[in-house]
C-alpha positions in Angstrom: -36.3 -15.8 -5.6 -35.4 -17.7 -8.8 -32.3 -19.3 -9.0 -30.3 -19.5 -12.3 -27.7 -22.4 -12.0 -24.3 -21.9 -14.0 -22.3 -24.8 -14.0 -18.8 -23.8 -16.0 -17.1 -26.3 -18.4 -13.7 -24.9 -19.6 -14.2 -26.4 -23.2 -13.6 -22.9 -24.5 -10.1 -21.1 -25.3 -9.1 -19.7 -22.0 -8.4 -15.9 -21.6 -5.3 -15.1 -19.9 -5.4 -12.6 -17.3 -5.0 -8.9 -18.7 -1.9 -6.9 -17.3 -2.4 -3.8 -15.4 -0.7 -1.0 -16.8 1.6 1.3 -14.3 -1.1 3.9 -13.2 -0.2 7.5 -13.6 -2.0 9.3 -10.6 -3.1 12.1 -12.9 -5.2 9.6 -14.8 -6.1 7.5 -11.9 -9.9 6.3 -11.8 -10.6 5.7 -8.0 -11.6 2.0 -8.3 -10.2 -0.9 -6.4 -10.4 -4.6 -7.0 -10.7 -6.6 -4.0 -10.8 -10.4 -3.6 -13.6 -11.1 -1.1 -13.2 -14.9 -1.1 -11.6 -18.0 -2.7 -12.0 -21.5 -2.8 -15.3 -21.3 -3.3 -17.5 -24.2 -4.6 -20.9 -23.2 -4.7 -22.3 -19.6 -3.8 -24.8 -17.1 -5.1 -25.0 -13.5 -5.9 -28.3 -11.5 -5.8 -29.7 -7.9 -6.3 -32.2 -6.2 -8.4 -32.3 -6.3 -12.5 -29.2 -8.1 -12.8 -26.9 -8.2 -15.7 -24.6 -11.0 -16.3 -21.9 -11.8 -18.9 -19.9 -15.0 -19.1 -16.7 -14.1 -20.7 -15.9 -17.9 -21.8 -18.8 -18.4 -24.5 -19.3 -14.1 -24.5 -23.0 -14.6 -23.3 -24.6 -11.4 -22.1 -28.1 -11.6 -20.2 -30.2 -9.3 -18.0 -32.8 -10.4 -15.6 -35.6 -8.3 -14.3 -36.7 -7.8 -10.8 -34.9 -9.4 -7.6 -32.9 -12.4 -8.8 -30.1 -14.4 -7.3 -27.4 -16.2 -9.7 -26.0 -19.6 -8.6 -22.6 -20.7 -9.3 -21.5 -24.0 -9.2 -17.7 -24.0 -9.4 -17.1 -27.8 -7.8 -15.3 -29.4 -10.6 -14.7 -26.8 -13.1 -11.5 -28.3 -14.3 -10.6 -32.3 -14.4 -7.6 -33.1 -12.4 -5.5 -33.9 -15.6 -6.1 -30.6 -17.0 -3.6 -27.8 -15.9 -4.3 -24.1 -15.9 -1.1 -21.9 -15.4 -3.2 -18.4 -15.5 -6.3 -17.1 -13.7 -9.3 -17.1 -16.0 -12.1 -14.7 -16.0 -15.6 -16.3 -16.0 -18.3 -13.9 -15.2 -19.1 -10.3 -14.3 -22.1 -9.4 -12.2 -23.9 -6.0 -12.0 -27.0 -4.0 -11.1 -28.0 -0.5 -12.0 -28.8 0.1 -8.2 -25.0 -0.4 -7.5 -25.7 -3.1 -5.0 -25.0 -6.8 -4.9 -25.6 -9.3 -1.9 -22.9 -12.1 -1.1 -23.6 -14.6 1.7 -24.8 -11.8 4.5 -23.5 -9.0 3.1 -24.3 -6.1 0.6 -21.3 -4.6 -1.6 -21.3 -1.8 -3.7 -20.0 -2.0 -7.2 -19.9 -5.1 -9.4 -18.6 -8.6 -8.6 -16.0 -10.6 -10.6 -16.0 -14.3 -10.6 -12.6 -15.9 -11.7 -11.3 -19.8 -11.7 -9.4 -20.3 -8.7 -5.7 -21.5 -9.0 -6.6 -25.0 -8.1 -8.7 -25.1 -11.3 -11.7 -26.6 -9.2 -12.9 -23.5 -7.4 -13.7 -20.1 -7.7 -12.5 -16.6 -6.3 -14.9 -13.6 -6.0 -13.6 -10.1 -6.5 -15.5 -7.1 -5.9 -14.6 -3.8 -7.8 -15.7 -0.7 -6.4 -14.9 2.9 -5.6 -11.9 3.6 -3.5 -13.8 5.8 -0.9 -16.4 3.4 -0.8 -13.8 0.5 0.2 -11.8 3.0 2.8 -15.3 3.4 4.8 -16.0 0.0 4.9 -12.4 -1.0 5.9 -12.4 1.5 8.9 -14.7 -0.7 11.2 -12.7 -3.7 10.2 -9.2 -2.2 10.5 -10.0 0.1 13.5 -13.3 0.7 15.0 -16.0 2.6 13.7 -16.9 4.3 16.8 -13.4 5.8 17.7 -12.9 9.6 17.4 -13.1 11.1 13.8 -9.4 12.1 13.7 -8.1 8.7 14.3 -10.3 7.2 11.5 -9.2 9.8 9.3 -5.4 8.7 9.9 -6.3 5.1 9.4 -8.2 6.0 6.1 -5.0 7.8 4.7 -2.6 5.2 5.7 -4.9 2.4 4.3 -5.6 4.4 1.2 -1.7 4.6 0.7 -1.4 1.0 1.1 -4.3 0.0 -1.4 -2.7 2.7 -3.8 0.7 1.1 -3.6 -0.7 -2.4 -4.3 -2.6 -1.2 -7.7 0.7 1.1 -8.8 3.4 -1.7 -8.0 1.0 -4.6 -9.7 2.3 -7.0 -7.1 -0.6 -8.8 -4.9 2.3 -11.2 -4.0 5.3 -12.7 -4.7 3.8 -16.2 -6.0 1.2 -14.3 -8.4 2.7 -10.9 -9.0 0.2 -9.1 -11.3 -1.2 -12.2 -12.9 -4.7 -12.0 -11.0 -7.7 -10.0 -11.7 -7.6 -8.2 -8.1 -5.3 -5.4 -6.5 -5.4 -6.8 -3.1 -7.3 -9.3 -0.7 -9.6 -8.7 2.1 -7.5 -10.5 4.7 -4.8 -9.8 6.9 -2.4 -10.6 4.5 -3.5 -7.1 2.8 -6.3 -5.3 4.6 -9.5 -6.5 6.2 -12.3 -4.8 4.1 -16.1 -4.9 4.7 -19.1 -4.3 3.1 -22.1 -1.7 2.8 -23.3 -2.8 6.5 -20.0 -2.1 8.1 -19.9 1.4 6.8 -21.4 4.2 9.1 -21.8 7.9 9.0 -18.4 8.6 10.7 -16.7 6.2 8.6 -18.1 7.9 5.3 -17.2 11.0 6.7 -13.5 10.0 7.3 -13.2 8.8 3.6 -14.8 12.0 2.5 -12.7 14.4 4.2 -9.5 12.5 3.4 -10.6 11.7 0.0 -7.8 11.1 -2.3 -4.9 11.7 0.1 -2.1 9.6 0.6 1.5 9.3 2.2 4.4 9.7 0.0 8.0 9.7 0.8 9.8 13.1 0.7 11.0 12.4 -2.6 7.6 11.7 -4.0 8.0 8.0 -3.9 4.8 5.6 -3.1 5.6 2.9 -0.2 3.3 0.5 1.6 2.2 2.4 4.6 1.9 -0.2 7.5 -0.3 0.0 10.9 -0.9 -2.5 13.9 -3.1 -2.5 17.0 -0.7 -1.7 19.8 3.3 -1.0 19.8 3.6 -1.6 23.6 5.4 2.1 23.7 7.8 2.0 20.8 6.9 1.3 16.9 9.7 -0.8 14.9 11.0 -0.5 11.5 10.4 -2.8 8.4 14.1 -4.0 8.5 13.6 -4.8 12.5 10.7 -7.2 11.6 11.2 -8.2 8.0 14.7 -7.7 7.4 14.2 -5.3 4.4 14.4 -1.4 4.8 11.5 1.0 3.7 12.7 4.6 3.6 10.6 7.0 5.8 10.1 4.6 8.9 11.6 5.2 12.1 11.5 3.8 15.9 9.0 6.4 17.4 8.0 6.6 21.0 4.1 6.2 21.9 3.7 7.3 25.5 -0.1 6.8 25.6 0.3 3.1 24.4 3.0 2.5 27.1 0.9 3.5 29.8 -1.9 1.2 29.1 -2.2 -1.9 31.5 -2.7 -4.5 28.8 0.5 -3.6 26.6 2.6 -6.0 28.1 2.6 -10.1 27.5 4.4 -13.4 28.7 4.3 -16.6 27.3 6.0 -20.1 28.2 7.1 -22.9 25.9 8.4 -26.1 27.0 11.6 -27.5 25.7 10.0 -30.1 23.5 7.8 -27.5 22.1 11.0 -25.5 21.0 12.6 -28.6 19.9 9.1 -28.8 17.6 9.9 -25.1 16.4 13.7 -26.0 15.5 12.7 -29.1 13.4 10.0 -26.8 11.4 13.0 -24.3 11.0 15.1 -26.7 9.8 12.5 -28.4 7.5 11.3 -24.9 6.0 15.0 -24.0 5.4 15.6 -21.5 8.2 18.3 -23.5 9.9 21.0 -25.4 7.9 20.9 -29.0 9.7 18.8 -30.6 12.0 19.1 -30.2 15.8 19.2 -33.3 18.2 17.0 -33.5 21.2 17.4 -30.8 23.7 16.8 -32.1 27.1 20.6 -33.1 27.7 21.7 -30.2 26.3 23.3 -27.0 27.7 21.1 -24.1 26.7 22.0 -20.7 27.1 20.2 -17.7 25.2 22.3 -14.8 24.7 20.8 -11.1 25.2 18.3 -10.4 22.9 16.2 -7.3 24.1 15.4 -4.2 22.4 15.4 -3.7 18.6 17.3 -7.0 18.0 15.7 -8.8 15.2 17.4 -12.4 16.3 17.7 -14.5 19.0 21.3 -16.0 19.5 21.0 -19.7 21.3 24.1 -21.8 22.6 23.0 -25.4 22.4 26.2 -26.9 24.0 28.9 -25.3 21.7 26.7 -24.7 18.8 25.0 -21.5 18.2 21.5 -21.2 16.4 20.4 -18.0 15.0 16.7 -17.4 14.6 14.7 -14.5 13.2 12.0 -13.2 15.6 9.4 -13.1 12.9 9.8 -16.9 12.7 8.4 -17.3 16.3 5.2 -15.7 15.3 5.0 -17.8 12.0 5.3 -20.9 14.0 3.8 -20.3 17.3 0.9 -18.2 15.7 -0.2 -14.5 16.4 -2.2 -15.5 19.7 0.6 -17.0 21.7 3.0 -14.4 20.2 0.9 -11.3 20.1 3.8 -8.8 18.6 7.1 -8.9 17.0 8.3 -6.7 20.2 9.4 -9.2 22.4 12.8 -11.2 24.0 13.4 -14.8 24.7 14.9 -16.1 28.4 15.4 -19.5 29.1 14.9 -20.3 33.1 16.3 -24.0 32.9 13.1 -25.8 32.2 11.1 -23.4 29.7 11.7 -20.6 27.2 10.2 -17.4 28.4 8.8 -15.2 25.8 8.5 -11.4 27.2 6.6 -8.7 25.0 4.7 -5.8 24.5 1.8 -4.7 22.2 -0.3 -6.4 19.8 0.5 -6.5 16.0 3.9 -6.4 13.9 4.9 -3.0 15.6 5.6 -1.1 12.2 4.4 2.1 11.1 1.2 3.8 12.8 -0.1 2.5 16.3 -3.9 2.0 16.2 -4.1 2.5 19.9 -1.9 5.5 20.0 -3.6 7.5 17.2 -7.1 6.6 19.1 -5.4 8.0 22.3 -3.7 11.1 20.8 -6.9 12.0 18.7 -8.9 11.8 22.2 -6.2 14.4 23.2 -7.2 16.6 20.4 -4.5 15.6 17.8 -5.8 16.0 14.1 -5.1 13.2 11.8 -2.2 15.1 10.0 -0.5 15.9 13.2 -1.1 11.9 14.2 0.3 10.6 11.0 3.5 13.0 11.0 4.3 11.6 14.2 4.4 7.7 13.5 5.4 8.5 10.0 7.8 11.3 10.2 9.5 10.5 6.6 6.3 11.0 4.8 4.1 13.8 3.8 0.3 13.9 3.0 -0.3 14.3 -0.9 -3.8 14.6 -2.6 -3.4 12.4 -5.9 -7.2 12.4 -7.1 
């Protein structure tokens, strides 16, 4: 396998990121651009009969047979050279429709862009929406689960993807000033490659092709899902403090019946003090808290759907959003947003249910309901009562 070494030097005029027009569903071409990786220094893409276009010098070239194109992105731009916008460097395609990156194979084409740091690359896969959904099902759910659960997941994930395309907002920081619609990560949705697809995931995508969830007024909003609610789902405003129409607290009896839905964690006073310092440094508390060991500590009742924890330190009250606990302690230590905090005189005890943020469709619950004979439409209507399924392409 021959390697073609491409070291990009930005001595050309820089290309600004094109803006994506608001998509009308009647005109929608079911393609999606997914960022697979970033901060890449050196990597290669391989495949059969590759075509390569370099945008900085408008050069195109075709290669016969099995080839690999290597990219050296280390030090593309000197530190003194500041880039404020993303830059499209190269596009790789194959007439077979398949490209290899690392240990996986992907359908569609690959775009290579300059990373935000100007010293590395980002890799973006442009592929058909349904191929994307099929690869996602084995990552966000489980390819061996009942077909109706996979179909419910397909509709939910497709809606989120369509929302990202339509809203043109990848993140608060970058907005639409990037060459991709969403990331393959927990920040957005985790997708896979060709090796992650199965006959069942392909079937789930095909039998729900073009279907998304819309509000009763026809609006498109992000549809969320999580691993296990623990008995009752949460609304977006209970987790992220901003309401989203269509969501409600929904009971999930099959999830509540599972033995592993409860969890407990213990945090020492010194570690909790570090948490408070972090909250001050990041602007979540107004002033620094002195040591806790000699203070009288009282945690007010915060059970149920309460989004805040109120703590008296002597005569001073500290109010903390529950979502901050997961940000600081991590998802392993705080598995879900459905928890409450108590103080036993020595440690802060956190008692919770489920796994994940708890908003929207409970994946374990969807699995169990599908096993009971529910179809995907009934499952989605149960967890997301304020939405209805609509076929948009």
